[in-house]
C-alpha positions as CSV (number, residue, x, y, z in Angstrom):
1,M,-32.8,-18.1,25.2
2,Q,-30.4,-20.1,23.3
3,K,-26.9,-18.8,22.1
4,L,-26.1,-18.5,18.0
5,R,-23.5,-21.2,17.9
6,K,-26.7,-23.7,18.9
7,F,-28.2,-23.2,15.4
8,S,-25.1,-22.3,13.4
9,M,-25.8,-25.8,11.9
10,L,-29.5,-25.2,11.2
11,T,-30.5,-23.8,7.7
12,I,-31.3,-20.2,8.3
13,V,-34.5,-19.1,6.9
14,L,-33.6,-15.8,5.3
15,V,-36.5,-13.1,5.3
16,M,-34.9,-10.2,2.7
17,I,-36.7,-7.0,3.8
18,A,-39.2,-5.5,1.4
19,G,-37.7,-2.2,0.0
20,L,-39.3,1.2,-0.9
21,F,-36.5,1.6,-3.5
22,A,-37.9,1.0,-7.0
23,G,-35.7,-0.6,-9.4
24,C,-36.6,-1.0,-13.3
25,G,-38.2,-3.8,-15.0
26,T,-39.7,-7.0,-13.6
27,K,-38.2,-10.4,-13.5
28,E,-40.0,-12.2,-16.2
29,A,-39.1,-9.6,-18.7
30,T,-35.7,-8.8,-17.5
31,N,-34.8,-12.8,-17.4
32,E,-36.1,-13.3,-20.7
33,G,-34.3,-15.8,-22.8
34,N,-33.8,-17.9,-19.5
35,N,-35.0,-21.3,-19.5
36,S,-38.5,-21.7,-18.9
37,D,-38.2,-22.6,-15.3
38,G,-36.8,-19.8,-14.1
39,G,-33.2,-20.4,-13.8
40,T,-30.4,-20.3,-16.2
41,S,-28.5,-23.0,-17.7
42,T,-24.9,-23.1,-19.7
43,T,-25.3,-23.5,-23.5
44,N,-22.4,-25.0,-23.7
45,T,-22.5,-29.1,-25.2
46,A,-19.9,-31.7,-24.1
47,S,-18.1,-31.2,-27.8
48,D,-18.0,-27.1,-27.2
49,D,-15.1,-25.0,-26.1
50,P,-16.6,-22.9,-23.3
51,F,-14.0,-20.4,-23.8
52,K,-13.7,-20.2,-27.6
53,D,-15.1,-16.7,-27.7
54,H,-13.7,-14.0,-25.8
55,L,-15.9,-12.1,-23.5
56,E,-15.7,-8.5,-21.8
57,I,-16.7,-8.6,-18.4
58,S,-17.5,-5.6,-16.5
59,V,-16.7,-5.8,-12.6
60,A,-17.3,-3.4,-9.9
61,F,-15.3,-3.7,-6.8
62,W,-14.1,-1.4,-3.8
63,D,-11.8,0.8,-5.2
64,I,-10.9,-1.5,-8.2
65,D,-9.1,1.4,-9.6
66,N,-6.5,0.7,-7.8
67,V,-5.9,-2.7,-8.5
68,A,-6.4,-2.1,-12.4
69,S,-3.3,-0.5,-12.8
70,K,-1.5,-3.6,-11.8
71,F,-3.4,-5.7,-14.3
72,E,-0.5,-5.9,-16.2
73,Q,2.4,-6.6,-14.0
74,D,0.5,-9.9,-12.5
75,K,1.6,-12.8,-14.4
76,I,-1.3,-14.8,-12.6
77,F,-4.0,-12.3,-13.1
78,Q,-2.7,-12.7,-16.9
79,D,-2.5,-15.7,-16.8
80,L,-6.1,-16.5,-15.7
81,M,-7.9,-13.9,-17.8
82,K,-6.1,-15.8,-21.2
83,K,-7.7,-19.4,-19.4
84,F,-10.4,-17.9,-19.7
85,N,-10.6,-15.9,-22.6
86,V,-11.6,-12.5,-20.9
87,T,-11.2,-8.9,-20.3
88,L,-11.8,-7.6,-17.1
89,K,-13.3,-4.2,-17.5
90,P,-13.2,-2.4,-13.7
91,V,-16.1,0.0,-12.6
92,N,-14.9,1.6,-9.3
93,V,-16.9,2.4,-6.3
94,T,-15.5,3.0,-2.7
95,W,-16.7,2.7,0.6
96,D,-18.3,6.3,0.8
97,D,-20.5,5.5,-2.4
98,Y,-21.0,1.8,-3.3
99,V,-24.5,1.4,-2.1
100,Q,-25.7,4.7,-3.6
101,K,-24.0,3.9,-6.9
102,Y,-25.8,0.2,-7.2
103,Q,-28.8,1.6,-6.6
104,M,-28.6,4.4,-9.1
105,W,-27.2,2.0,-11.6
106,A,-30.0,-0.8,-10.7
107,A,-32.7,2.2,-11.5
108,S,-31.2,3.4,-14.7
109,G,-30.4,-0.3,-16.0
110,Q,-27.0,0.4,-15.5
111,L,-25.5,-2.0,-13.4
112,P,-22.0,-4.1,-14.5
113,D,-22.2,-7.2,-15.3
114,V,-20.6,-8.3,-12.0
115,F,-20.8,-6.2,-8.3
116,A,-19.7,-6.9,-5.0
117,T,-22.2,-5.8,-2.4
118,D,-23.4,-6.1,1.2
119,A,-27.4,-6.1,-0.3
120,I,-28.8,-9.0,1.8
121,G,-31.5,-8.1,4.3
122,T,-31.5,-4.2,3.4
123,Q,-34.7,-3.1,1.7
124,Y,-33.6,-2.9,-2.0
125,Y,-32.4,-6.4,-2.3
126,R,-35.9,-8.1,-2.6
127,N,-36.6,-5.8,-5.5
128,W,-33.9,-6.5,-7.1
129,V,-34.8,-10.3,-6.9
130,N,-38.4,-9.7,-7.4
131,Q,-38.0,-7.1,-10.3
132,G,-35.3,-8.9,-12.3
133,I,-32.6,-6.9,-11.7
134,V,-30.0,-9.3,-10.7
135,K,-29.8,-12.6,-12.7
136,A,-30.3,-16.1,-11.2
137,L,-27.8,-18.5,-11.0
138,P,-28.2,-21.8,-13.0
139,E,-30.6,-24.1,-11.1
140,D,-28.3,-27.0,-12.7
141,M,-25.1,-26.3,-10.7
142,S,-23.5,-30.0,-12.1
143,A,-20.8,-28.0,-14.8
144,Y,-19.7,-26.5,-11.6
145,P,-19.0,-28.6,-9.0
146,N,-16.8,-26.5,-6.8
147,L,-19.4,-23.8,-6.7
148,A,-22.1,-26.3,-6.1
149,E,-20.6,-27.8,-3.0
150,Y,-20.2,-24.2,-1.7
151,F,-23.2,-23.6,-1.7
152,E,-24.1,-26.8,0.7
153,T,-23.0,-24.9,3.8
154,P,-25.4,-24.7,5.6
155,D,-26.0,-20.6,6.2
156,I,-25.2,-20.3,2.5
157,K,-28.0,-23.0,1.7
158,G,-30.8,-21.1,3.7
159,L,-30.6,-18.3,1.2
160,S,-32.2,-19.3,-1.4
161,E,-35.5,-18.0,-2.7
162,D,-37.9,-20.4,-4.1
163,G,-35.0,-22.5,-4.7
164,K,-32.8,-20.0,-6.6
165,F,-29.9,-18.0,-5.5
166,Y,-29.3,-15.1,-6.9
167,N,-26.0,-14.1,-5.4
168,V,-22.4,-15.9,-4.2
169,P,-22.0,-15.1,-1.1
170,R,-18.4,-13.9,0.0
171,R,-17.9,-16.9,3.0
172,M,-15.2,-15.1,5.5
173,F,-15.6,-17.5,8.3
174,P,-16.2,-21.3,9.6
175,T,-17.9,-20.5,12.8
176,V,-19.3,-17.1,14.3
177,Q,-16.9,-17.1,17.0
178,W,-14.3,-16.0,14.2
179,S,-15.9,-12.7,14.0
180,V,-13.6,-11.8,16.5
181,L,-11.3,-10.7,13.9
182,D,-13.9,-8.3,12.3
183,R,-13.3,-5.5,14.4
184,P,-9.5,-5.4,15.4
185,V,-8.3,-2.7,17.6
186,L,-5.1,-1.9,17.2
187,Y,-3.0,0.3,19.7
188,R,0.8,1.7,19.4
189,W,2.0,-0.1,22.4
190,D,5.4,1.9,21.8
191,L,3.8,5.0,22.4
192,A,2.2,3.4,26.1
193,Q,5.2,2.0,26.9
194,K,6.9,5.7,27.2
195,A,4.0,7.2,28.6
196,G,4.5,4.8,31.6
197,I,2.1,2.1,30.8
198,T,3.9,-1.5,31.7
199,K,0.9,-3.4,31.2
200,E,-1.0,-4.6,28.4
201,P,-4.7,-3.6,29.0
202,E,-7.3,-6.7,29.8
203,T,-10.2,-4.5,31.5
204,W,-12.0,-1.2,29.9
205,D,-10.6,0.6,32.7
206,E,-7.1,-0.3,31.7
207,F,-7.6,0.5,28.1
208,K,-8.9,3.8,28.6
209,A,-6.2,4.6,31.0
210,M,-3.7,3.2,29.0
211,L,-4.8,6.1,26.1
212,Q,-5.2,8.8,28.4
213,A,-1.5,8.3,29.2
214,I,-0.5,8.3,25.3
215,V,-3.1,11.4,24.9
216,D,-1.8,13.5,28.3
217,Q,2.0,13.1,27.7
218,D,1.4,13.3,23.5
219,P,5.3,11.5,24.0
220,E,6.0,12.3,20.4
221,G,4.7,15.8,20.2
222,K,2.4,15.1,17.9
223,K,-0.8,15.9,19.7
224,V,-2.2,12.5,19.4
225,T,-5.4,11.8,19.7
226,G,-6.8,8.7,21.0
227,L,-9.1,5.9,19.0
228,T,-9.8,6.7,15.4
229,S,-11.6,4.0,13.3
230,S,-11.3,3.3,9.6
231,T,-15.1,4.0,8.9
232,T,-18.1,5.2,11.2
233,K,-19.9,2.2,10.5
234,M,-16.9,0.1,12.5
235,L,-18.0,1.6,15.7
236,G,-20.9,-0.3,17.0
237,G,-18.4,-3.2,16.7
238,F,-16.5,-2.3,19.1
239,F,-18.2,0.6,21.8
240,W,-21.3,-1.9,22.3
241,L,-18.8,-4.4,23.8
242,Y,-18.4,-2.5,27.4
243,G,-21.9,-3.9,28.4
244,N,-24.4,-4.6,25.3
245,A,-22.5,-7.0,23.2
246,A,-25.2,-8.8,21.3
247,A,-26.0,-5.1,20.0
248,T,-22.9,-4.8,17.5
249,S,-24.1,-5.0,14.0
250,D,-22.2,-5.2,10.5
251,G,-23.7,-1.6,9.8
252,S,-26.4,-2.8,7.1
253,G,-29.2,-2.0,9.0
254,S,-31.0,-5.2,9.0
255,D,-28.9,-7.6,11.3
256,F,-30.1,-6.5,14.4
257,K,-30.0,-9.1,17.1
258,W,-32.8,-10.2,19.7
259,I,-33.0,-10.7,23.1
260,K,-35.1,-11.6,25.5
261,E,-35.4,-9.3,28.3
262,D,-38.2,-8.7,31.5
263,G,-40.2,-11.2,29.5
264,Q,-40.4,-10.4,25.8
265,F,-37.9,-10.4,23.1
266,V,-36.5,-6.9,21.9
267,P,-33.7,-5.7,19.5
268,A,-30.7,-6.0,22.0
269,V,-29.6,-2.2,20.5
270,F,-32.6,-0.8,23.0
271,S,-31.6,-3.0,25.8
272,K,-31.9,-1.6,29.0
273,N,-27.9,-2.3,29.0
274,A,-27.5,0.3,25.9
275,L,-27.2,3.2,28.4
276,P,-24.0,2.0,30.0
277,A,-22.1,1.5,27.1
278,L,-23.2,4.6,25.3
279,E,-22.1,6.6,28.8
280,N,-18.5,4.9,28.6
281,M,-18.6,5.7,25.1
282,R,-19.6,9.5,25.7
283,E,-16.8,9.8,28.6
284,M,-13.9,8.2,26.2
285,F,-14.7,11.1,23.4
286,D,-15.4,13.8,26.2
287,N,-12.0,12.9,27.4
288,R,-10.2,12.7,23.8
289,L,-9.9,9.0,24.0
290,V,-11.6,9.5,20.8
291,D,-10.5,11.1,17.3
292,P,-12.7,14.4,17.7
293,D,-12.9,14.4,13.9
294,I,-14.2,10.3,13.8
295,A,-17.3,11.8,12.0
296,L,-15.6,12.7,8.9
297,T,-12.6,9.3,9.0
298,K,-12.0,7.2,5.9
299,P,-9.7,4.2,5.9
300,D,-6.4,5.7,4.5
301,T,-6.7,9.0,6.5
302,A,-7.5,6.7,9.7
303,Y,-4.5,4.2,8.8
304,D,-2.0,7.2,8.0
305,K,-3.0,8.7,11.3
306,F,-2.2,5.5,13.0
307,V,1.0,4.8,11.3
308,S,2.3,8.4,11.6
309,G,1.4,8.5,15.5
310,K,-1.3,11.0,15.2
311,S,-3.7,8.3,16.9
312,A,-3.2,6.2,20.2
313,A,-5.3,3.3,18.4
314,L,-7.3,2.1,15.3
315,L,-10.6,0.0,15.2
316,M,-10.7,-1.4,11.6
317,G,-11.9,-4.3,9.5
318,G,-10.2,-7.0,7.6
319,G,-8.3,-8.9,10.8
320,F,-4.9,-9.7,10.8
321,T,-4.5,-9.7,6.9
322,G,-6.1,-6.2,6.9
323,V,-3.7,-5.4,9.4
324,D,-0.1,-7.0,7.4
325,Q,-1.7,-5.5,4.0
326,N,-2.7,-2.2,5.0
327,I,-1.2,-1.1,8.2
328,Y,2.6,-3.0,7.6
329,E,3.0,-3.3,4.2
330,K,1.6,-0.1,2.6
331,R,3.1,1.7,5.3
332,W,4.9,0.7,8.6
333,K,7.5,-0.5,6.4
334,T,7.8,2.6,4.8
335,A,8.3,4.4,7.6
336,Y,10.2,2.1,9.9
337,P,12.0,0.0,8.3
338,D,14.1,-0.9,11.4
339,V,11.5,-1.0,13.8
340,D,9.9,-4.1,14.5
341,F,6.3,-4.1,14.2
342,T,5.2,-6.9,16.4
343,E,6.6,-5.6,19.4
344,N,5.6,-1.8,18.9
345,V,2.1,-2.2,18.0
346,K,-0.4,-4.7,19.9
347,V,-3.9,-6.0,18.7
348,L,-6.1,-5.4,21.6
349,K,-7.8,-9.0,23.1
350,P,-11.4,-8.9,23.7
351,L,-11.6,-6.8,27.2
352,K,-13.4,-7.7,30.2
353,G,-17.0,-6.1,30.8
354,L,-19.2,-4.6,33.3
355,D,-20.1,-8.5,34.3
356,G,-16.3,-9.4,34.2
357,E,-16.7,-11.5,31.0
358,R,-14.8,-11.1,27.6
359,Y,-17.5,-10.7,24.6
360,H,-16.8,-10.2,21.0
361,P,-18.6,-8.8,18.4
362,V,-20.7,-11.1,16.1
363,F,-21.7,-11.1,12.3
364,K,-22.6,-14.0,9.8
365,T,-20.3,-15.9,8.6
366,Y,-20.1,-14.4,5.4
367,W,-20.1,-10.7,4.7
368,S,-21.3,-9.2,1.0
369,E,-22.2,-11.2,-1.9
370,S,-21.2,-11.0,-5.8
371,Y,-24.5,-10.2,-7.8
372,F,-25.1,-10.7,-11.9
373,N,-26.8,-8.3,-14.1
374,A,-30.0,-9.7,-15.5
375,K,-29.0,-8.5,-18.7
376,I,-26.1,-10.5,-19.2
377,D,-26.9,-13.8,-21.1
378,D,-26.3,-17.3,-20.4
379,K,-22.8,-17.5,-22.3
380,K,-21.3,-14.7,-20.1
381,L,-23.1,-16.2,-17.0
382,D,-21.7,-19.5,-18.0
383,R,-18.2,-17.9,-18.0
384,I,-18.6,-16.2,-15.0
385,M,-19.4,-19.1,-13.0
386,R,-16.6,-21.1,-14.3
387,I,-14.1,-18.3,-13.5
388,Y,-15.7,-18.6,-9.5
389,D,-15.7,-22.4,-9.6
390,Y,-12.1,-22.4,-10.6
391,V,-11.1,-19.8,-8.0
392,L,-13.1,-22.3,-5.4
393,S,-11.0,-25.7,-6.6
394,E,-8.5,-27.0,-5.3
395,E,-6.2,-25.8,-8.1
396,G,-7.0,-22.5,-8.1
397,L,-7.0,-21.8,-4.5
398,E,-3.4,-23.3,-4.3
399,L,-2.4,-21.1,-7.0
400,L,-3.8,-18.2,-5.7
401,T,-2.8,-18.4,-2.4
402,Y,1.3,-19.8,-2.8
403,G,1.6,-18.3,-6.3
404,I,3.1,-20.6,-9.1
405,E,4.6,-24.1,-8.4
406,G,8.6,-23.7,-8.9
407,E,8.7,-20.3,-9.5
408,D,6.9,-19.2,-6.0
409,Y,7.3,-22.3,-3.9
410,K,8.0,-26.1,-4.1
411,V,6.2,-29.5,-2.7
412,E,8.0,-31.3,0.3
413,G,5.6,-34.2,1.1
414,D,2.3,-32.4,2.5
415,K,3.9,-29.1,2.5
416,K,4.6,-26.2,0.3
417,V,8.0,-24.5,0.9
418,P,8.2,-20.7,-0.4
419,L,11.3,-20.5,-2.9
420,H,11.9,-16.9,-2.0
421,E,10.8,-14.1,0.3
422,E,9.3,-11.8,-1.8
423,N,5.9,-10.9,-1.0
424,L,3.6,-12.6,-3.0
425,N,0.9,-9.9,-2.7
426,E,3.5,-7.4,-4.3
427,K,4.5,-9.3,-7.0
428,Y,1.2,-10.4,-7.5
429,P,-1.1,-7.2,-7.0
430,A,-4.4,-8.2,-8.6
431,K,-4.7,-12.1,-8.0
432,N,-6.6,-10.9,-4.4
433,L,-9.1,-9.8,-6.9
434,M,-9.7,-12.8,-8.5
435,V,-10.5,-14.4,-4.9
436,N,-12.2,-11.8,-3.1
437,L,-14.8,-11.5,-6.2
438,V,-15.8,-15.0,-5.1
439,T,-14.7,-15.4,-1.3
440,Y,-13.9,-13.4,1.5
441,N,-12.1,-16.5,3.5
442,T,-9.6,-15.2,5.6
443,S,-9.6,-17.9,7.9
444,A,-7.4,-19.5,5.6
445,A,-4.7,-17.2,6.3
446,Y,-4.4,-18.1,10.2
447,D,-2.1,-20.9,9.6
448,M,1.5,-20.7,10.1
449,D,2.0,-22.6,6.6
450,S,-0.4,-19.9,4.5
451,P,2.0,-17.1,3.1
452,T,-1.3,-14.7,2.8
453,I,0.2,-12.8,5.8
454,A,3.6,-11.7,4.4
455,N,5.2,-10.8,7.6
456,K,5.7,-14.0,9.6
457,E,5.6,-12.2,13.0
458,I,2.6,-10.7,12.1
459,R,1.4,-14.2,10.8
460,Q,2.2,-15.8,14.4
461,E,0.1,-13.4,16.2
462,A,-2.3,-13.9,14.1
463,V,-2.8,-17.2,14.8
464,D,-2.1,-17.1,18.4
465,F,-4.8,-14.0,18.6
466,I,-7.9,-16.3,17.3
467,D,-6.4,-19.0,19.4
468,W,-6.8,-17.1,22.2
469,S,-9.8,-15.5,21.7
470,T,-11.8,-18.7,20.6
471,K,-10.7,-19.9,23.9
472,N,-11.3,-17.3,26.2
473,S,-13.8,-14.8,24.6
474,K,-17.6,-15.4,24.3
475,V,-20.5,-15.4,22.0
476,P,-23.2,-13.5,23.3
477,D,-26.7,-14.6,24.0
478,Y,-29.0,-14.2,21.5
479,D,-31.4,-15.7,18.9
480,I,-30.5,-15.9,15.3
481,R,-33.8,-17.1,14.0
482,L,-35.6,-13.5,15.6
483,T,-33.2,-11.8,13.1
484,Y,-34.6,-13.3,10.0
485,M,-38.0,-13.7,11.2
486,S,-40.7,-11.8,8.7
487,T,-43.2,-9.9,10.1
488,P,-45.0,-6.7,8.4
489,T,-43.6,-4.1,10.4
490,K,-40.2,-6.1,10.8
491,D,-39.5,-6.4,7.0
492,K,-39.4,-2.4,6.4
493,F,-37.2,-1.6,9.7
494,S,-33.7,-0.5,9.9
495,V,-31.4,0.2,12.6
496,L,-28.5,1.8,11.6
497,D,-26.5,1.8,15.2
498,H,-23.3,3.6,13.8
499,D,-25.7,6.9,12.7
500,D,-27.0,6.9,16.4
501,L,-23.8,5.9,18.4
502,L,-22.1,9.0,16.4
503,K,-25.3,11.3,17.3
504,V,-24.7,10.5,21.1
505,M,-20.9,11.0,21.0
506,L,-21.1,14.2,19.0
507,S,-24.1,15.6,21.3
508,K,-23.4,18.4,24.2
509,E,-27.0,17.1,25.4
510,P,-26.8,14.3,28.7
511,V,-26.4,11.1,27.2
512,E,-29.8,9.2,28.4
513,Q,-31.8,12.5,27.1
514,V,-29.9,12.1,23.2
515,W,-31.0,8.4,23.7
516,N,-34.5,8.4,24.3
517,E,-34.7,11.3,21.9
518,I,-33.4,8.4,19.3
519,V,-35.4,5.8,20.9
520,N,-38.6,7.7,20.6
521,G,-37.4,8.3,16.6
522,Y,-37.5,4.3,15.9
523,K,-40.5,4.2,18.0
524,S,-42.4,6.6,15.5
525,K,-41.3,4.6,13.0
526,G,-43.1,1.1,14.4
527,L,-40.5,0.1,16.9
528,D,-43.4,-1.0,19.2
529,K,-45.3,-2.3,16.6
530,M,-42.4,-4.4,15.2
531,I,-41.6,-5.8,18.8
532,E,-45.2,-6.9,19.2
533,E,-45.3,-8.6,16.3
534,V,-41.8,-10.5,16.4
535,N,-42.7,-11.5,20.0
536,A,-46.7,-12.9,18.8
537,Q,-44.7,-15.3,15.9
538,A,-41.8,-16.5,18.2
539,K,-45.1,-17.5,20.4
540,E,-46.5,-19.3,17.7
541,A,-43.2,-21.0,16.5
542,G,-42.1,-22.0,19.9
543,I,-39.2,-19.7,20.8
544,E,-38.7,-19.0,24.2
């Protein structure tokens, strides 16, 4: 079996799972008015002003209402709205309801013009494409050179459907090794020290011992619990690392990875190594090392618990940029204005597992995608594409990263030197929306010259962490080609492992009994048939 990184430069053959969810319309009907080749093209000639007509563009994004209230105070955002002669109309979705809302809006023909979600590989993505619910990008991308170049990266280029793209993937990382940032675990080192711990944990046993000491001694008298999580979808990205690292999943249900075990390929989540990881998780829960209310967790609740000292550790997403913005900026510096963050909060390095190796979770190099309602006309799509192209341009990225030259920074040689200590995310609270619609490239923040992570101490921790982790932790073995392989049963199969983990965690029955019931449930949905089909097709393809 080969490792994922051996295939990172190959074009991935993406297979979208055919869904049961019914959309409305057909590709031909809803794309009527496009070019006869099925794509779209810009309608502007060289002499036209592409921004002459003012357009309103409705945009759905996670918790966009929180940002929309600050549109007026963000000079960069307002300048961009004037530059492109548009008004953004926010359409709010939350982390709890976004999947259901998009499916409902797709069925009722009420999708916003632009929306972001993690649909690739899901049961409804194929319907959106085949039934013309989402609009194809222009086949001729020459008017958008930066966006065109973006689509030349290998793992994005492989996402085309019959030569057309139906979304803009929000690229995160240059390689899968950067996935170590996707599920950071923060822990309260100040509470650990008060509980008598003197060494930062390197193994699962040391981590559990630290949590146990904090929970048992409750140094601040707040009835502290152990690990909480921003969402339950995060659970598999941590607990599987105990001994079944290839089982880590992004929560979509379709990205499950395959490993070879006892002579055949099987989904890693159903490996014989699953049981030890599940037993370790249950042990932690039973010993109060996991928040007893984990099933009800939400991001803000989890962040508040951690910062207030009611949870000893926090599993979250977003890497160190999330740590800086959601933990430090929004909470810690208000709650503890005179307390050094990096001295009191640590980010857990990948722990040594059962075999003595340090593994980290692995996902795609992109997470989620921007989609465009098929009902928008070519003029509006052209305007959106021009905005996206600008965001990916050198000028756009510099503006949205460093602020305004002469006001926020000056150029000295090849360096951009800040002119003030003001946090750019506070000064320009809406600018990140422009970036995040197009790309989720957080790797650029892991540079001491970048002001994206405003706190310099956290920025240094971030740079040190990614450097250490890429050198000292491993990508688990699996074959990415099998994840995207299409078979009749596999195309309809989902593995929502976070729901399964939660069921095992909360059950009072023996772990093995609960897990066997879960596996039997998957078998009733065609697990064995899928394994048979994948192995037969892998053999034909020469995958060993």
